[in-house]
C-alpha positions in Angstrom: 13.0 44.2 180.3 14.4 42.5 177.3 17.7 44.4 177.7 17.8 43.6 181.4 17.2 39.9 180.7 19.9 39.8 178.0 22.3 41.5 180.4 21.6 39.0 183.2 22.1 36.1 180.7 25.4 37.5 179.4 26.5 38.1 183.0 25.6 34.5 183.9 27.4 33.1 181.0 30.5 35.2 181.8 30.5 34.2 185.4 30.1 30.5 184.4 33.0 30.7 182.0 35.1 32.5 184.6 34.3 29.9 187.2 35.0 27.1 184.8 38.4 28.6 183.8 39.3 29.2 187.5 38.5 25.6 188.4 40.3 24.3 185.3 43.4 26.4 186.2 43.4 25.1 189.8 43.0 21.5 188.7 45.7 21.8 186.0 48.0 23.6 188.4 47.5 20.9 191.0 47.9 18.1 188.5 51.1 19.7 187.1 52.5 20.2 190.6 51.7 16.5 191.5 53.3 15.2 188.3 56.4 17.4 188.8 56.9 16.3 192.4 56.4 12.7 191.4 59.0 13.1 188.7 61.5 14.7 191.2 61.0 11.8 193.6 61.6 9.3 190.8 64.8 11.0 189.8 66.1 11.2 193.4 65.0 7.6 194.2 67.0 6.2 191.3 69.9 8.7 191.6 69.6 9.8 188.0 72.2 12.1 186.8 70.6 15.3 185.5 73.0 17.6 183.6 72.4 21.3 183.6 71.9 21.5 179.9 68.7 19.5 180.3 67.0 22.5 181.8 68.2 25.2 179.4 65.3 27.4 178.4 64.3 27.6 174.7 64.5 31.4 175.0 68.1 31.2 176.2 69.0 28.8 173.3 67.3 31.2 170.8 69.3 34.2 172.2 72.5 32.3 172.4 72.3 31.2 168.8 71.1 34.7 167.7 74.4 36.1 169.0 76.5 33.2 167.7 79.5 34.5 165.7 79.7 31.4 163.4 76.0 31.7 162.5 76.4 35.5 161.8 79.4 34.8 159.6 77.4 32.2 157.6 74.5 34.7 157.2 76.9 37.3 155.7 78.4 34.6 153.5 75.0 33.5 152.1 73.9 37.2 151.7 77.0 37.9 149.6 76.5 34.8 147.5 72.7 35.1 146.9 71.9 38.8 147.3 69.3 38.0 149.9 68.8 40.6 152.6 70.3 40.1 156.1 66.8 40.5 157.7 65.3 37.7 155.6 68.2 35.4 156.4 68.0 36.2 160.1 64.3 35.4 160.0 65.1 32.0 158.4 67.7 31.3 161.0 65.1 32.1 163.8 62.7 29.7 162.1 65.3 26.9 162.1 66.1 27.5 165.7 62.4 27.4 166.6 62.0 24.1 164.7 65.1 22.4 166.1 65.2 23.4 169.8 63.5 21.2 172.4 62.0 22.2 175.8 62.6 19.3 178.2 59.9 18.6 180.7 60.8 16.5 183.8 57.3 15.5 184.4 56.6 14.7 180.8 59.7 12.6 180.5 59.5 10.7 183.8 55.8 10.5 184.4 53.8 10.7 181.2 56.4 9.4 178.8 57.7 6.7 181.1 54.2 5.5 181.9 53.1 5.4 178.3 56.4 3.8 177.1 56.2 1.1 179.8 52.6 0.2 179.0 53.1 0.2 175.3 56.4 -1.7 175.2 55.3 -4.2 177.9 52.2 -4.8 175.8 54.2 -5.4 172.7 57.5 -7.0 173.7 59.5 -8.7 176.3 62.4 -6.2 176.8 65.7 -8.1 177.3 68.8 -6.3 178.7 71.7 -7.3 180.9 71.5 -5.9 184.5 74.5 -3.7 185.3 75.6 -3.3 181.6 74.9 0.4 181.6 76.9 1.0 184.8 79.9 -1.0 183.4 79.9 1.1 180.2 79.4 4.4 182.0 82.3 3.6 184.4 84.7 4.0 181.5 83.7 7.6 180.8 85.6 10.5 182.4 83.4 12.7 184.6 83.7 15.8 182.3 83.4 14.0 179.0 80.9 14.7 176.3 78.8 11.5 176.2 77.4 10.5 172.8 75.3 7.3 172.4 75.5 5.8 168.9 72.9 3.2 168.0 71.9 1.1 165.0 68.5 2.1 163.5 66.1 -0.8 163.3 62.6 0.7 163.8 60.8 4.0 164.4 60.3 2.9 168.0 64.0 2.8 168.7 64.0 6.1 170.8 61.1 4.7 172.9 63.0 1.4 173.5 66.2 3.2 174.5 64.5 5.8 176.7 62.7 2.9 178.5 65.9 0.9 178.9 67.8 4.0 180.2 64.9 5.3 182.3 66.6 4.7 185.6 70.0 5.9 184.5 70.0 9.0 182.3 67.7 11.1 180.1 68.9 11.4 176.5 68.4 13.9 173.7 67.8 12.2 170.3 68.1 13.4 166.8 64.6 12.8 165.4 63.7 13.0 161.7 61.3 15.5 160.2 58.6 12.8 160.0 57.8 13.7 163.7 57.1 17.3 162.9 53.4 16.8 163.1 50.9 17.4 165.9 51.1 16.1 168.6 54.4 14.2 168.0 56.4 17.4 167.6 55.3 18.7 171.0 55.8 15.3 172.7 59.3 14.8 171.3 60.4 18.3 172.3 59.1 17.8 175.8 61.2 14.6 175.9 64.3 16.6 175.0 64.6 15.4 171.3 65.7 17.8 168.6 64.6 17.6 164.9 66.9 17.0 162.0 65.9 17.4 158.3 67.3 14.8 156.0 68.5 16.0 152.6 68.3 19.7 153.5 70.5 21.8 151.2 70.4 25.2 152.9 73.9 25.9 154.4 72.3 28.2 156.9 70.2 25.3 158.3 73.3 23.1 158.7 75.2 25.8 160.5 72.3 26.4 162.9 72.0 22.6 163.6 75.8 22.4 164.1 75.9 25.2 166.5 72.9 24.0 168.4 74.3 20.5 168.9 77.7 22.0 170.0 75.9 24.3 172.4 74.0 21.6 174.3 76.9 19.2 174.2 79.3 21.8 175.6 76.8 22.2 178.5 76.9 18.5 179.3 73.8 17.2 177.5 73.9 13.5 176.9 73.0 13.1 173.2 72.3 10.1 171.0 72.0 9.6 167.3 71.8 6.8 164.7 74.9 6.9 162.4 73.0 5.1 159.7 70.7 8.2 159.4 67.7 6.1 158.3 66.1 2.7 158.8 67.6 -0.2 157.0 65.5 -1.4 154.0 67.1 -4.9 153.8 67.9 -5.5 157.5 71.6 -5.0 157.1 73.6 -2.2 158.6 73.7 0.8 156.3 76.7 2.9 155.5 77.3 5.5 158.2 76.5 9.1 157.7 79.0 11.5 159.2 77.2 14.9 159.4 76.2 14.8 163.1 79.5 13.2 163.9 81.3 16.1 162.3 79.2 18.6 164.3 80.0 16.9 167.6 83.7 16.6 166.9 83.7 20.3 165.8 83.1 21.1 169.5 86.8 20.6 170.0 87.6 23.7 168.0 86.3 25.8 171.0 87.1 23.2 173.7 90.2 21.4 172.5 90.8 19.5 175.8 87.2 18.3 176.2 87.0 14.5 176.1 84.4 13.0 173.7 83.3 9.5 174.3 81.1 7.5 172.0 78.9 4.8 173.7 77.7 2.1 171.3 74.3 0.4 171.8 73.0 -2.5 169.7 69.2 -3.0 169.2 67.2 -5.8 167.6 63.6 -7.0 167.5 61.7 -10.2 166.8 59.2 -7.9 165.1 59.7 -4.6 163.4 56.2 -3.1 162.8 57.1 -1.3 159.6 59.0 -4.2 158.1 56.7 -4.7 155.1 57.1 -1.0 154.1 60.9 -1.1 154.5 61.3 -4.2 152.4 59.1 -2.8 149.7 61.4 0.2 149.5 64.5 -1.9 149.3 65.0 -1.2 145.6 64.0 2.5 145.8 61.2 4.7 147.2 57.7 3.6 146.7 55.7 5.8 144.2 53.6 8.4 146.1 50.0 7.4 146.6 47.4 9.3 144.6 44.8 11.4 146.3 42.2 8.7 146.0 44.6 6.1 147.4 45.4 8.3 150.3 41.7 8.8 151.0 41.0 5.0 150.8 44.0 4.4 153.2 42.7 7.0 155.6 39.2 5.5 155.6 40.7 2.1 156.1 42.8 3.3 159.1 39.8 5.0 160.6 37.8 1.8 160.4 40.7 -0.5 161.3 41.9 1.2 164.4 38.8 0.8 166.6 38.6 -2.8 165.6 42.2 -3.4 166.5 41.8 -1.5 169.8 38.7 -3.5 170.7 40.2 -6.8 169.7 43.3 -6.2 171.9 41.2 -5.0 174.9 39.3 -8.3 174.6 42.5 -10.2 174.5 43.8 -8.4 177.6 40.6 -8.9 179.4 40.6 -12.6 178.6 44.4 -12.9 179.2 44.9 -14.3 175.7 47.1 -11.4 174.5 50.4 -12.6 172.9 53.4 -10.4 172.6 55.4 -9.8 169.4 58.5 -11.5 170.8 61.6 -10.0 172.3 63.3 -6.6 171.9 66.8 -6.4 173.2 69.3 -3.7 174.1 73.1 -4.4 174.5 75.7 -1.9 175.6 79.1 -2.1 173.8 82.7 -1.0 174.3 83.1 2.8 174.5 85.4 4.6 172.0 87.3 7.6 173.4 88.0 10.0 170.5 91.5 10.7 171.7 92.3 7.0 171.7 91.2 6.6 168.0 94.3 7.0 165.7 94.3 10.6 164.7 91.1 11.3 166.7 92.6 14.1 168.7 93.3 16.1 165.6 90.3 15.3 163.3 88.7 18.7 164.0 91.9 20.5 162.7 92.1 18.7 159.3 91.1 20.4 156.1 87.7 19.4 154.7 88.8 16.6 152.3 91.1 14.9 154.8 88.5 15.4 157.6 85.8 13.7 155.5 88.0 10.7 155.0 88.8 10.5 158.7 85.2 10.8 159.6 84.2 8.0 157.3 86.8 5.8 158.9 85.6 6.7 162.4 81.9 6.2 161.4 82.7 2.8 160.0 84.6 1.9 163.2 81.6 3.0 165.3 78.9 1.3 163.2 80.7 -1.9 162.1 83.0 -2.8 164.9 81.5 -1.1 168.0 77.7 -1.1 167.4 77.6 -4.0 165.0 79.5 -6.2 167.4 76.7 -5.8 170.0 73.6 -6.1 167.8 71.8 -8.9 169.7 70.7 -12.2 168.1 67.1 -13.0 169.0 65.0 -16.1 168.2 63.4 -14.8 165.0 66.6 -13.6 163.3 68.4 -16.9 164.4 65.5 -19.0 163.1 65.3 -17.0 159.8 69.1 -17.5 159.3 68.7 -21.3 159.8 65.7 -21.4 157.4 67.6 -19.6 154.7 70.4 -22.2 155.1 67.9 -25.1 155.2 65.0 -23.9 153.0 63.4 -27.4 152.8 62.5 -26.8 156.5 62.5 -30.3 157.9 62.4 -29.9 161.7 65.3 -32.2 162.4 67.5 -30.4 159.9 66.3 -27.0 161.1 67.2 -28.0 164.7 70.7 -28.9 163.6 71.0 -25.7 161.6 69.8 -23.5 164.6 72.4 -25.3 166.8 75.1 -24.5 164.2 74.0 -20.8 163.9 74.1 -20.4 167.7 77.5 -22.0 168.0 78.9 -19.7 165.2 77.4 -16.6 166.9 78.9 -17.5 170.3 82.2 -18.4 168.8 82.4 -14.9 167.3 81.4 -13.2 170.5 78.0 -12.1 169.3 75.5 -11.3 172.0 72.7 -13.9 172.0 69.7 -12.6 174.0 66.8 -14.7 175.0 63.8 -13.9 177.2 62.3 -15.7 180.2 61.3 -18.8 178.2 65.0 -19.8 178.2 65.6 -19.3 181.9 65.4 -23.0 182.8 67.9 -23.9 180.0 70.3 -21.1 181.2 70.0 -22.5 184.8 70.9 -26.0 183.6 73.7 -24.7 181.5 75.2 -23.0 184.6 74.8 -26.1 186.8 76.3 -28.5 184.2 77.6 -31.9 185.5 81.3 -32.1 184.7 81.3 -35.9 184.3 78.5 -35.7 181.7 79.5 -32.3 180.2 79.4 -33.3 176.6 76.1 -35.1 176.9 74.6 -32.3 178.9 75.8 -29.7 176.4 74.3 -31.6 173.5 71.0 -32.0 175.3 70.9 -28.4 176.3 71.8 -27.2 172.8 69.0 -29.3 171.3 66.5 -28.1 173.9 67.6 -24.5 173.3 67.2 -24.9 169.5 63.7 -26.4 170.0 62.6 -23.4 172.0 64.0 -21.0 169.4 62.1 -22.9 166.7 58.9 -23.0 168.7 59.0 -19.2 169.6 60.0 -18.1 166.1 57.6 -20.3 164.2 54.7 -19.2 166.5 55.4 -15.6 165.7 55.9 -16.2 162.0 52.9 -18.5 161.6 50.7 -15.8 163.2 51.9 -13.4 160.5 51.5 -16.0 157.7 55.2 -15.7 156.8 55.8 -19.4 157.2 53.6 -22.5 157.0 53.8 -26.0 158.3 54.6 -28.7 155.7 55.3 -32.4 155.5 58.7 -33.2 153.9 60.0 -36.6 152.9 62.0 -36.6 156.1 59.0 -35.6 158.3 57.1 -32.5 159.4 58.7 -29.2 158.7 58.3 -25.4 158.1 58.8 -23.4 155.0 58.5 -19.7 153.9 55.2 -18.7 152.3 55.6 -17.6 148.7 56.3 -13.9 148.7 57.6 -13.8 152.3 61.3 -14.7 151.3 62.3 -11.0 151.4 61.0 -10.6 155.0 62.7 -13.8 156.1 65.9 -12.4 154.7 65.3 -9.0 156.3 65.4 -10.6 159.8 68.3 -12.9 159.0 70.2 -9.9 157.7 70.0 -8.1 161.1 72.7 -10.5 162.4 74.4 -11.4 159.1 77.4 -9.2 159.8 78.3 -11.3 162.9 79.3 -14.2 160.6 81.9 -11.9 159.0 83.7 -11.4 162.3 86.7 -13.6 163.3 86.3 -16.1 166.1 86.5 -14.6 169.5 89.7 -15.3 171.3 
């Protein structure tokens, strides 16, 4: 009896588990099918160009790189130099391929990723970009060209901002740092088509695998994007360009000498960079690593802080009192055709020393002149620039300084990007009365400066970076003690524009 009862119980449990797994499989299958079909409809509705390389299977990538002659030659070279066995080196190569290679998912990118990015970014920022700018930039690219987007690196959310801005146009593969090699980020980024790059890795085998992987996907038409600075700016200024990935991409010409390569610059900027405090603290060097007790206290603090933050924001959304963190802006710049760059058609044929010099010059052109030229000026960077010039902070003097900063930026062709709060001013500027042009311009400039000051001070007061004061000349605003480096950080994001000559 006891054995019979135990058997019936085990059979019942087994049938229950089997029924659960069957239902789960049917639900998951139905859900995946719905998400895939929804993504396909989205792609077709917006006529998004999907290159074949986007759907290359990880198994195919692994096998293609396993048979790659350049990688095999590097394995033999390392084996001779170090005495390591060919088998161990091959295993190391396979591990690198497994770490680097993505597996793009159409439904993850266009349904889950797009939905999450839209809700998060719409919650945090007003995204500002010019309609039709992507199409105008893309029109200058030959149909069979390798397209490479090059972007300044302002924040860890740069890939999300770019993916959202380009959502209706093209999916892009990004080079992502090793910071994202943690669960669940590594799976999500791979599903979005991103590939992982280790900073400071010394193993020559790793660099050869990364080089051949990038050339493999680029040769099959994948649209790639990377940040020439290689890391986030610690002081807000553009960093020196790194040329490793640039060298890998141009190396594609050794196998495909006639393949056009076009670099497409994009400038990003924010009124708020979430990690700005950490970046500024690292300006003079890395922060000492936290001790075990400090890490534990931080973990406990985050665990306690996150539910409070989530609850507070849900209340704000429910009561419609949520305030965004300002603007985030994306600007598309003038493409650079490699063959049109002096000596660009032959860079891949140069010996190493000469090629490094040429790559540094090309990287500087891309970052300083192409990307830097289109880094947008937003209210907070403009206001911080004016506040540094007029630290006393009297409102009348600040208004005049903001007007001066805006005039200088526009005279140098810098993109000034404002959100919906400036739409009435823009409309009046476009409808200007010719007979009262000078008076109208002066009034519009003063009103525009007032809106810049109002928006920027609201954001900075909320963060306790500035405070209201009374100066001998009247009410004003000044930086809070200790916040000067953060004020400079935002001003530095547009400081390079003032080094440019006046636009013709």
